N, CA, C and O atoms as a MOPAC input file, in Angstrom:
PM7 MOZYME 1SCF
protein

 N     15.98100 1   -11.68500 1   -64.38400 1
 C     16.22400 1   -10.29000 1   -64.19400 1
 C     17.64500 1   -10.14300 1   -63.65300 1
 O     18.10000 1   -10.94800 1   -62.84000 1
 N     18.33400 1    -9.10500 1   -64.11500 1
 C     19.71500 1    -8.86500 1   -63.71500 1
 C     19.81000 1    -7.47100 1   -63.10600 1
 O     19.26200 1    -6.51400 1   -63.65200 1
 N     20.49900 1    -7.35600 1   -61.98400 1
 C     20.69900 1    -6.08100 1   -61.30200 1
 C     22.01500 1    -5.49800 1   -61.78400 1
 O     23.08200 1    -5.99100 1   -61.41700 1
 N     21.95500 1    -4.44600 1   -62.61100 1
 C     23.15500 1    -3.87300 1   -63.22500 1
 C     23.25100 1    -2.37500 1   -62.96000 1
 O     22.23200 1    -1.71400 1   -62.76100 1
 N     24.48900 1    -1.82900 1   -62.95600 1
 C     24.66600 1    -0.38200 1   -62.78700 1
 C     24.04500 1     0.38600 1   -63.95100 1
 O     23.98600 1    -0.11000 1   -65.07600 1
 N     23.58200 1     1.60400 1   -63.66600 1
 C     23.02200 1     2.46200 1   -64.70400 1
 C     24.14700 1     3.12400 1   -65.48800 1
 O     25.23100 1     3.34800 1   -64.94900 1
 N     23.89800 1     3.43900 1   -66.76100 1
 C     24.91800 1     4.06900 1   -67.59500 1
 C     25.28200 1     5.46000 1   -67.08800 1
 O     26.45400 1     5.83700 1   -67.09300 1
 N     24.27300 1     6.22900 1   -66.64900 1
 C     24.52500 1     7.62000 1   -66.27000 1
 C     25.19900 1     7.74900 1   -64.90700 1
 O     25.86800 1     8.74800 1   -64.64300 1
 N     25.03300 1     6.74600 1   -64.03300 1
 C     25.63400 1     6.80000 1   -62.70500 1
 C     25.99400 1     5.38200 1   -62.27600 1
 O     25.11000 1     4.58100 1   -61.97100 1
 N     27.26800 1     5.07400 1   -62.25300 1
 C     27.72500 1     3.71200 1   -61.95400 1
 C     27.45100 1     3.29300 1   -60.50800 1
 O     27.48500 1     2.10400 1   -60.19200 1
 N     27.17700 1     4.27000 1   -59.62200 1
 C     26.88300 1     3.93300 1   -58.23300 1
 C     25.41600 1     3.58100 1   -58.01200 1
 O     25.04700 1     3.11100 1   -56.93500 1
 N     24.58100 1     3.80200 1   -59.01800 1
 C     23.17400 1     3.41500 1   -58.94500 1
 C     22.94900 1     2.20600 1   -59.84500 1
 O     23.63100 1     2.03700 1   -60.85700 1
 N     21.99600 1     1.37600 1   -59.47100 1
 C     21.71200 1     0.17400 1   -60.25800 1
 C     20.20700 1    -0.03300 1   -60.35000 1
 O     19.43900 1     0.51300 1   -59.55800 1
 N     19.79900 1    -0.83900 1   -61.33800 1
 C     18.37900 1    -1.14400 1   -61.53800 1
 C     18.25800 1    -2.54100 1   -62.13100 1
 O     19.19700 1    -3.06900 1   -62.72700 1
 N     17.06500 1    -3.13100 1   -61.95100 1
 C     16.80000 1    -4.44900 1   -62.53000 1
 C     16.55500 1    -4.30800 1   -64.02400 1
 O     15.79500 1    -3.43800 1   -64.45100 1
 N     17.19600 1    -5.16300 1   -64.82300 1
 C     17.00400 1    -5.20900 1   -66.27200 1
 C     16.54400 1    -6.60900 1   -66.64400 1
 O     16.86000 1    -7.58700 1   -65.96600 1
 N     15.80000 1    -6.68400 1   -67.72400 1
 C     15.46600 1    -8.00800 1   -68.21100 1
 C     14.00500 1    -8.17100 1   -68.52400 1
 O     13.24600 1    -7.20300 1   -68.53400 1
 N     13.62500 1    -9.36300 1   -68.77100 1
 C     14.31200 1   -10.62600 1   -68.51200 1
 C     15.40200 1   -10.91700 1   -69.53800 1
 O     15.30200 1   -10.52900 1   -70.70200 1
 N     16.43500 1   -11.60200 1   -69.08500 1
 C     17.53400 1   -12.02500 1   -69.93900 1
 C     17.67100 1   -13.54700 1   -69.85300 1
 O     17.14000 1   -14.18000 1   -68.94100 1
 N     18.38200 1   -14.11100 1   -70.80400 1
 C     18.58300 1   -15.56300 1   -70.85100 1
 C     19.95200 1   -15.89600 1   -70.27500 1
 O     20.94300 1   -15.24300 1   -70.60300 1
 N     20.00800 1   -16.91000 1   -69.41700 1
 C     21.28400 1   -17.37200 1   -68.87000 1
 C     21.91300 1   -18.30200 1   -69.89600 1
 O     21.34000 1   -19.33200 1   -70.25200 1
 N     23.10600 1   -17.92500 1   -70.36800 1
 C     23.79600 1   -18.70400 1   -71.39200 1
 C     24.61900 1   -19.83900 1   -70.79800 1
 O     24.66800 1   -20.93500 1   -71.35700 1
 N     25.26900 1   -19.57400 1   -69.65600 1
 C     26.20000 1   -20.56100 1   -69.12300 1
 C     26.33400 1   -20.39000 1   -67.61300 1
 O     26.19200 1   -19.28900 1   -67.08200 1
 N     26.60800 1   -21.48800 1   -66.94200 1
 C     26.90500 1   -21.46400 1   -65.51000 1
 C     28.38200 1   -21.78100 1   -65.37000 1
 O     28.80200 1   -22.90900 1   -65.62900 1
 N     29.18500 1   -20.78500 1   -64.95800 1
 C     30.62900 1   -20.96900 1   -64.86800 1
 C     31.02600 1   -21.75100 1   -63.61900 1
 O     31.90800 1   -22.60700 1   -63.67700 1
 N     30.38600 1   -21.46500 1   -62.50300 1
 C     30.56100 1   -22.23900 1   -61.27400 1
 C     29.27600 1   -22.10300 1   -60.45300 1
 O     28.23900 1   -21.71600 1   -60.99200 1
 N     29.33300 1   -22.41700 1   -59.16800 1
 C     28.10800 1   -22.41100 1   -58.35800 1
 C     27.47700 1   -21.03600 1   -58.19900 1
 O     26.27800 1   -20.93900 1   -57.94000 1
 N     28.26000 1   -19.96800 1   -58.34900 1
 C     27.73100 1   -18.62700 1   -58.08700 1
 C     27.94200 1   -17.64200 1   -59.23200 1
 O     27.60100 1   -16.46800 1   -59.08900 1
 N     28.49100 1   -18.07900 1   -60.35700 1
 C     28.78700 1   -17.17600 1   -61.47100 1
 C     28.08500 1   -17.64400 1   -62.73400 1
 O     28.17500 1   -18.81200 1   -63.11400 1
 N     27.37800 1   -16.71100 1   -63.38600 1
 C     26.60300 1   -17.02200 1   -64.58300 1
 C     26.93700 1   -16.04100 1   -65.69700 1
 O     27.33400 1   -14.90400 1   -65.44100 1
 N     26.77000 1   -16.50100 1   -66.95600 1
 C     26.89600 1   -15.63500 1   -68.12700 1
 C     25.48400 1   -15.38400 1   -68.63900 1
 O     24.73200 1   -16.32200 1   -68.90400 1
 N     25.12700 1   -14.08900 1   -68.77700 1
 C     23.77400 1   -13.68400 1   -69.13500 1
 C     23.79300 1   -12.99500 1   -70.48800 1
 O     24.61200 1   -12.10700 1   -70.72600 1
 N     22.88300 1   -13.40600 1   -71.38500 1
 C     22.74800 1   -12.76500 1   -72.69900 1
 C     21.90700 1   -11.50800 1   -72.53800 1
 O     20.86800 1   -11.52500 1   -71.87700 1
 N     22.36600 1   -10.41000 1   -73.15200 1
 C     21.60100 1    -9.15900 1   -73.13300 1
 C     21.30700 1    -8.78500 1   -74.57200 1
 O     22.17800 1    -8.90300 1   -75.43400 1
 N     20.10000 1    -8.33900 1   -74.84100 1
 C     19.69100 1    -8.04200 1   -76.21800 1
 C     20.51600 1    -6.89000 1   -76.78600 1
 O     20.55300 1    -5.80000 1   -76.21700 1
 N     21.17500 1    -7.14500 1   -77.91500 1
 C     21.95000 1    -6.12700 1   -78.61300 1
 C     23.25800 1    -5.76400 1   -77.93800 1
 O     23.91300 1    -4.81000 1   -78.35800 1
 N     23.65800 1    -6.48800 1   -76.91100 1
 C     24.89400 1    -6.17600 1   -76.18600 1
 C     25.69700 1    -7.44900 1   -75.97900 1
 O     25.21700 1    -8.55700 1   -76.22100 1
 N     26.93700 1    -7.26400 1   -75.52500 1
 C     27.78100 1    -8.41800 1   -75.22100 1
 C     27.23300 1    -9.16900 1   -74.01100 1
 O     26.60200 1    -8.56700 1   -73.14200 1
 N     27.46900 1   -10.47300 1   -73.95100 1
 C     27.05900 1   -11.21800 1   -72.75700 1
 C     27.78200 1   -10.67800 1   -71.52200 1
 O     28.90800 1   -10.18900 1   -71.61600 1
 N     27.13400 1   -10.76900 1   -70.38300 1
 C     27.67800 1   -10.22300 1   -69.14000 1
 C     27.84200 1   -11.35000 1   -68.13500 1
 O     26.94500 1   -12.17900 1   -67.97800 1
 N     28.99100 1   -11.38700 1   -67.44500 1
 C     29.23000 1   -12.34700 1   -66.38100 1
 C     28.79900 1   -11.70900 1   -65.07200 1
 O     29.25800 1   -10.62200 1   -64.71900 1
 N     27.90500 1   -12.39400 1   -64.34800 1
 C     27.35700 1   -11.82700 1   -63.11400 1
 C     27.35600 1   -12.85800 1   -61.99000 1
 O     27.33200 1   -14.06500 1   -62.22700 1
 N     27.38300 1   -12.35000 1   -60.76600 1
 C     27.27900 1   -13.18500 1   -59.57200 1
 C     25.81000 1   -13.52600 1   -59.33800 1
 O     24.92700 1   -12.77200 1   -59.74500 1
 N     25.54800 1   -14.63600 1   -58.69600 1
 C     24.18500 1   -15.11200 1   -58.48100 1
 C     23.34700 1   -14.11100 1   -57.67400 1
 O     22.12900 1   -14.05800 1   -57.84500 1
 N     23.97800 1   -13.31500 1   -56.79700 1
 C     23.19300 1   -12.36400 1   -56.01200 1
 C     22.72800 1   -11.16900 1   -56.84100 1
 O     21.98900 1   -10.32400 1   -56.33700 1
 N     23.14800 1   -11.08500 1   -58.10800 1
 C     22.68100 1   -10.03200 1   -59.01200 1
 C     21.56200 1   -10.54300 1   -59.92000 1
 O     21.15800 1    -9.84500 1   -60.85000 1
 N     21.06000 1   -11.75000 1   -59.66400 1
 C     20.00300 1   -12.35400 1   -60.47900 1
 C     18.75300 1   -12.59600 1   -59.64000 1
 O     18.83300 1   -12.82800 1   -58.43300 1
 N     17.60100 1   -12.53900 1   -60.29900 1
 C     16.36400 1   -12.99800 1   -59.67200 1
 C     15.46600 1   -13.53300 1   -60.77500 1
 O     15.56400 1   -13.09400 1   -61.92100 1
 N     14.58700 1   -14.48100 1   -60.44100 1
 C     13.73000 1   -15.08000 1   -61.47300 1
 C     12.70500 1   -14.08600 1   -61.99700 1
 O     12.28300 1   -13.17400 1   -61.28500 1
 N     12.31300 1   -14.27400 1   -63.24600 1
 C     11.28200 1   -13.43700 1   -63.86500 1
 C     10.01600 1   -14.26400 1   -63.97900 1
 O     10.06300 1   -15.41300 1   -64.42000 1
 N      8.87900 1   -13.69100 1   -63.58500 1
 C      7.59800 1   -14.36400 1   -63.66700 1
 C      6.69100 1   -13.57400 1   -64.59300 1
 O      6.46700 1   -12.38200 1   -64.37700 1
 N      6.16300 1   -14.23300 1   -65.63000 1
 C      5.20100 1   -13.57600 1   -66.52000 1
 C      3.88100 1   -13.42000 1   -65.79200 1
 O      3.43200 1   -14.32500 1   -65.08900 1
 N      3.26900 1   -12.26800 1   -65.96700 1
 C      1.95400 1   -12.02900 1   -65.38100 1
 C      0.94200 1   -11.98400 1   -66.50200 1
 O      0.86900 1   -11.01300 1   -67.25500 1
 N      0.15900 1   -13.04600 1   -66.60500 1
 C     -0.85500 1   -13.12000 1   -67.64700 1
 C     -2.18000 1   -12.52800 1   -67.19400 1
 O     -2.97300 1   -12.07500 1   -68.01900 1
 N     -2.42300 1   -12.52900 1   -65.89100 1
 C     -3.68600 1   -12.02700 1   -65.36300 1
 C     -3.54400 1   -10.56100 1   -64.97900 1
 O     -2.44800 1   -10.08400 1   -64.68300 1
 N     -4.66000 1    -9.86200 1   -64.98800 1
 C     -4.67700 1    -8.47900 1   -64.52400 1
 C     -4.58700 1    -8.50800 1   -63.00400 1
 O     -5.35300 1    -9.21300 1   -62.34800 1
 N     -3.66100 1    -7.74900 1   -62.44700 1
 C     -3.44000 1    -7.75600 1   -61.01400 1
 C     -4.10300 1    -6.53800 1   -60.38900 1
 O     -3.90400 1    -5.41300 1   -60.84700 1
 N     -4.88800 1    -6.76100 1   -59.34900 1
 C     -5.54100 1    -5.71100 1   -58.58200 1
 C     -6.49800 1    -4.88800 1   -59.42800 1
 O     -6.56400 1    -3.66800 1   -59.28100 1
 N     -7.23600 1    -5.54100 1   -60.30600 1
 C     -8.21400 1    -4.85400 1   -61.15500 1
 C     -9.48500 1    -4.66300 1   -60.35600 1
 O    -10.02700 1    -5.61700 1   -59.79900 1
 N     -9.96400 1    -3.42200 1   -60.29800 1
 C    -11.19800 1    -3.11200 1   -59.58400 1
 C    -12.14500 1    -2.45100 1   -60.56600 1
 O    -11.82200 1    -1.41200 1   -61.14100 1
 N    -13.31400 1    -3.04800 1   -60.76100 1
 C    -14.30000 1    -2.42900 1   -61.64200 1
 C    -15.56600 1    -2.16800 1   -60.83600 1
 O    -15.89500 1    -2.90600 1   -59.90800 1
 N    -16.25600 1    -1.11800 1   -61.20700 1
 C    -17.45000 1    -0.73900 1   -60.46800 1
 C    -18.46900 1    -0.15400 1   -61.42500 1
 O    -18.11500 1     0.57400 1   -62.35200 1
 N    -19.74300 1    -0.47600 1   -61.19700 1
 C    -20.80400 1     0.11300 1   -62.00100 1
 C    -21.26000 1     1.43100 1   -61.40200 1
 O    -21.93600 1     2.22200 1   -62.06100 1
 N    -20.89000 1     1.66500 1   -60.15400 1
 C    -21.26800 1     2.91300 1   -59.50800 1
 C    -20.38700 1     4.04800 1   -60.00200 1
 O    -19.28300 1     3.81500 1   -60.49600 1
 N    -20.87100 1     5.27200 1   -59.86900 1
 C    -20.09700 1     6.43400 1   -60.28500 1
 C    -20.27900 1     6.70200 1   -61.76100 1
 O    -21.03700 1     6.01000 1   -62.44100 1
 N    -19.59300 1     7.69200 1   -62.24600 1
 C    -19.68600 1     8.05700 1   -63.65200 1
 C    -18.29000 1     8.34400 1   -64.18400 1
 O    -17.37200 1     8.56900 1   -63.39600 1
 N    -18.10300 1     8.34300 1   -65.51600 1
 C    -16.77800 1     8.63600 1   -66.06900 1
 C    -16.27600 1    10.03000 1   -65.68100 1
 O    -15.06800 1    10.25900 1   -65.61400 1
 N    -17.20500 1    10.96200 1   -65.42400 1
 C    -16.79000 1    12.30500 1   -65.03400 1
 C    -16.30200 1    12.34300 1   -63.58400 1
 O    -15.53700 1    13.22900 1   -63.20000 1
 N    -16.75000 1    11.38100 1   -62.78900 1
 C    -16.42800 1    11.36000 1   -61.36700 1
 C    -15.87200 1     9.98800 1   -60.98000 1
 O    -16.52000 1     9.25500 1   -60.23300 1
 N    -14.67700 1     9.62500 1   -61.47900 1
 C    -14.14500 1     8.29600 1   -61.15300 1
 C    -13.70500 1     8.23100 1   -59.69200 1
 O    -13.23000 1     9.21400 1   -59.12200 1
 N    -13.87300 1     7.05600 1   -59.10600 1
 C    -13.45100 1     6.85300 1   -57.72800 1
 C    -12.04600 1     6.26400 1   -57.71800 1
 O    -11.66900 1     5.51100 1   -58.61600 1
 N    -11.28600 1     6.61300 1   -56.69900 1
 C     -9.95400 1     6.04200 1   -56.53300 1
 C    -10.09600 1     4.60700 1   -56.02500 1
 O    -10.91600 1     4.35700 1   -55.14100 1
 N     -9.32100 1     3.65500 1   -56.55700 1
 C     -9.39100 1     2.28900 1   -56.04100 1
 C     -8.87400 1     2.23100 1   -54.60100 1
 O     -7.96200 1     2.96900 1   -54.22900 1
 N     -9.45700 1     1.36100 1   -53.81500 1
 C     -9.05500 1     1.20100 1   -52.42500 1
 C     -8.05900 1     0.06000 1   -52.35600 1
 O     -8.35800 1    -1.05300 1   -52.79000 1
 N     -6.87700 1     0.32200 1   -51.81600 1
 C     -5.84500 1    -0.69100 1   -51.67500 1
 C     -5.81200 1    -1.10900 1   -50.20400 1
 O     -5.55400 1    -0.28200 1   -49.32900 1
 N     -6.07200 1    -2.38400 1   -49.93300 1
 C     -6.11100 1    -2.86600 1   -48.56700 1
 C     -4.76000 1    -3.42500 1   -48.16600 1
 O     -3.95100 1    -3.81600 1   -49.00700 1
 N     -4.53800 1    -3.45100 1   -46.87600 1
 C     -3.31200 1    -4.01000 1   -46.35100 1
 C     -2.31900 1    -2.91000 1   -46.03200 1
 O     -2.36400 1    -1.82800 1   -46.61800 1
 N     -1.43600 1    -3.18900 1   -45.11400 1
 C     -0.43200 1    -2.23400 1   -44.69800 1
 C      0.87700 1    -2.99600 1   -44.58600 1
 O      1.11700 1    -3.68400 1   -43.59400 1
 N      1.72400 1    -2.87500 1   -45.60000 1
 C      2.97000 1    -3.62500 1   -45.62500 1
 C      4.05700 1    -2.73900 1   -46.16300 1
 O      3.94200 1    -2.21200 1   -47.27000 1
 N      5.11700 1    -2.56400 1   -45.39500 1
 C      6.20900 1    -1.69500 1   -45.82000 1
 C      7.31100 1    -2.44700 1   -46.55100 1
 O      8.29600 1    -1.83500 1   -46.96300 1
 N      7.17100 1    -3.75900 1   -46.72200 1
 C      8.16400 1    -4.54100 1   -47.44600 1
 C      9.29200 1    -5.03500 1   -46.56000 1
 O     10.07400 1    -5.88300 1   -46.99100 1
 N      9.40400 1    -4.53600 1   -45.33800 1
 C     10.46800 1    -4.95100 1   -44.43200 1
 C     10.01900 1    -6.10900 1   -43.54000 1
 O     10.80300 1    -7.01600 1   -43.26100 1
 N      8.78400 1    -6.08300 1   -43.10000 1
 C      8.27200 1    -7.11200 1   -42.20200 1
 C      7.96700 1    -8.38600 1   -42.98400 1
 O      7.85800 1    -8.36800 1   -44.21000 1
 N      7.83400 1    -9.48800 1   -42.25500 1
 C      7.49300 1   -10.74400 1   -42.89800 1
 C      6.02300 1   -10.80500 1   -43.26300 1
 O      5.23000 1    -9.96500 1   -42.83900 1
 N      5.67000 1   -11.80200 1   -44.05200 1
 C      4.28600 1   -11.97000 1   -44.49500 1
 C      3.36600 1   -12.20500 1   -43.29900 1
 O      2.20900 1   -11.78600 1   -43.31500 1
 N      3.87700 1   -12.87500 1   -42.25900 1
 C      3.05700 1   -13.17000 1   -41.08700 1
 C      2.60500 1   -11.89200 1   -40.38100 1
 O      1.57100 1   -11.88800 1   -39.71400 1
 N      3.37300 1   -10.80800 1   -40.52300 1
 C      3.06500 1    -9.55400 1   -39.83500 1
 C      2.20100 1    -8.62200 1   -40.67800 1
 O      1.93900 1    -7.49100 1   -40.27000 1
 N      1.75900 1    -9.07100 1   -41.83300 1
 C      0.91900 1    -8.25700 1   -42.70700 1
 C     -0.44000 1    -8.02600 1   -42.06100 1
 O     -1.08000 1    -8.97300 1   -41.60300 1
 N     -0.88600 1    -6.77100 1   -42.02300 1
 C     -2.19000 1    -6.42400 1   -41.43400 1
 C     -3.25900 1    -6.52000 1   -42.51600 1
 O     -3.30100 1    -5.69500 1   -43.42900 1
 N     -4.11400 1    -7.51800 1   -42.41300 1
 C     -5.17500 1    -7.71400 1   -43.39400 1
 C     -6.47200 1    -7.10000 1   -42.87400 1
 O     -6.65300 1    -6.99100 1   -41.66100 1
 N     -7.38200 1    -6.69600 1   -43.77100 1
 C     -8.63100 1    -6.06200 1   -43.33800 1
 C     -9.49000 1    -6.99900 1   -42.48500 1
 O     -9.50400 1    -8.21200 1   -42.69100 1
 N    -10.20300 1    -6.40800 1   -41.52600 1
 C    -11.02500 1    -7.18600 1   -40.59100 1
 C    -12.22900 1    -7.84300 1   -41.25500 1
 O    -12.69200 1    -8.88600 1   -40.79400 1
 N    -12.74300 1    -7.24900 1   -42.33500 1
 C    -13.94300 1    -7.80800 1   -42.96600 1
 C    -13.64500 1    -9.07200 1   -43.77700 1
 O    -14.57200 1    -9.74200 1   -44.23300 1
 N    -12.37300 1    -9.40500 1   -43.96200 1
 C    -11.99200 1   -10.60400 1   -44.71100 1
 C    -12.15400 1   -11.82400 1   -43.80300 1
 O    -11.59700 1   -11.83700 1   -42.70500 1
 N    -12.90100 1   -12.84800 1   -44.22500 1
 C    -13.07100 1   -14.04800 1   -43.39300 1
 C    -11.72600 1   -14.71500 1   -43.10800 1
 O    -10.81000 1   -14.65100 1   -43.92700 1
 N    -11.61200 1   -15.35500 1   -41.94400 1
 C    -10.33800 1   -15.95200 1   -41.53400 1
 C     -9.87200 1   -17.03200 1   -42.51100 1
 O     -8.66800 1   -17.20600 1   -42.70300 1
 N    -10.80100 1   -17.75500 1   -43.12700 1
 C    -10.43000 1   -18.77700 1   -44.10800 1
 C     -9.75900 1   -18.12200 1   -45.31900 1
 O     -8.77100 1   -18.63900 1   -45.84000 1
 N    -10.30100 1   -16.97800 1   -45.76600 1
 C     -9.70800 1   -16.26400 1   -46.89500 1
 C     -8.36100 1   -15.65500 1   -46.51700 1
 O     -7.44500 1   -15.61200 1   -47.33800 1
 N     -8.24200 1   -15.18400 1   -45.27300 1
 C     -6.95900 1   -14.64800 1   -44.80800 1
 C     -5.88800 1   -15.73400 1   -44.85700 1
 O     -4.76300 1   -15.49100 1   -45.29400 1
 N     -6.25300 1   -16.94200 1   -44.40100 1
 C     -5.30100 1   -18.05400 1   -44.40700 1
 C     -4.89000 1   -18.42200 1   -45.82700 1
 O     -3.71800 1   -18.70200 1   -46.08000 1
 N     -5.85300 1   -18.42400 1   -46.76000 1
 C     -5.54000 1   -18.72500 1   -48.16100 1
 C     -4.60500 1   -17.67100 1   -48.74500 1
 O     -3.66000 1   -18.00000 1   -49.46200 1
 N     -4.87300 1   -16.39900 1   -48.43400 1
 C     -4.04700 1   -15.30700 1   -48.93700 1
 C     -2.62800 1   -15.39500 1   -48.39200 1
 O     -1.66500 1   -15.24800 1   -49.14500 1
 N     -2.49000 1   -15.63100 1   -47.10200 1
 C     -1.16200 1   -15.75400 1   -46.50000 1
 C     -0.40500 1   -16.94900 1   -47.06900 1
 O      0.80300 1   -16.86700 1   -47.29000 1
 N     -1.10300 1   -18.05900 1   -47.30900 1
 C     -0.45800 1   -19.23800 1   -47.89700 1
 C      0.03800 1   -18.93400 1   -49.30500 1
 O      1.13900 1   -19.34200 1   -49.67600 1
 N     -0.76600 1   -18.22200 1   -50.09400 1
 C     -0.34900 1   -17.86300 1   -51.45400 1
 C      0.84600 1   -16.91700 1   -51.42500 1
 O      1.76100 1   -17.06000 1   -52.23700 1
 N      0.85500 1   -15.95500 1   -50.50400 1
 C      1.98000 1   -15.03100 1   -50.39600 1
 C      3.26600 1   -15.76100 1   -50.01500 1
 O      4.34300 1   -15.42600 1   -50.50800 1
 N      3.15200 1   -16.75700 1   -49.13800 1
 C      4.33000 1   -17.53900 1   -48.75800 1
 C      4.81700 1   -18.39600 1   -49.92400 1
 O      6.02300 1   -18.50700 1   -50.14600 1
 N      3.88700 1   -19.00500 1   -50.67300 1
 C      4.25900 1   -19.87000 1   -51.79200 1
 C      4.96900 1   -19.10200 1   -52.89900 1
 O      5.87200 1   -19.63300 1   -53.54500 1
 N      4.56300 1   -17.84800 1   -53.12100 1
 C      5.13300 1   -17.05500 1   -54.20000 1
 C      6.00200 1   -15.92600 1   -53.65600 1
 O      6.06900 1   -14.85100 1   -54.25200 1
 N      6.65600 1   -16.16100 1   -52.54300 1
 C      7.49300 1   -15.14600 1   -51.91300 1
 C      8.63600 1   -14.65900 1   -52.78200 1
 O      9.07700 1   -13.51800 1   -52.64100 1
 N      9.12700 1   -15.51100 1   -53.68600 1
 C     10.23300 1   -15.08600 1   -54.55700 1
 C      9.78800 1   -14.07900 1   -55.60300 1
 O     10.62900 1   -13.42900 1   -56.22400 1
 N      8.48700 1   -13.93500 1   -55.81100 1
 C      7.99400 1   -12.96700 1   -56.79900 1
 C      7.96500 1   -11.55600 1   -56.22900 1
 O      7.81900 1   -10.59000 1   -56.97800 1
 N      8.10200 1   -11.42600 1   -54.90700 1
 C      8.06700 1   -10.11800 1   -54.26600 1
 C      9.46800 1    -9.73700 1   -53.82500 1
 O     10.23700 1   -10.58900 1   -53.38000 1
 N      9.80100 1    -8.45900 1   -53.94600 1
 C     11.10400 1    -7.99700 1   -53.48100 1
 C     10.95300 1    -6.64400 1   -52.81600 1
 O      9.96300 1    -5.94500 1   -53.03100 1
 N     11.93900 1    -6.27700 1   -52.00600 1
 C     11.89700 1    -4.98200 1   -51.31100 1
 C     12.34300 1    -3.88700 1   -52.23700 1
 O     12.37900 1    -2.72100 1   -51.84300 1

């Protein structure tokens, strides 16, 4: 993924991609291929890895209720993206062993999350 300025406003930027890295010019400069456009030279701080998601994330299914009266899914946890994973408030009904597994997974895949 490449962080590039938007066409309509050069002071705003957004993540684009995934793109292929064509060349490494030095330790911090890369050439990135963009579909249908010229290759772009970017600094390493404008790049982040792309992870394919093959599984459905946060899928909640329920036999209760009816199609006329769908229930809103409940999202647990309270995280503003600024605090570390250790400070994440997890629900009390989750067993401590599961909490530890969840925190370990969040730490292992920390590069997949961004602010």
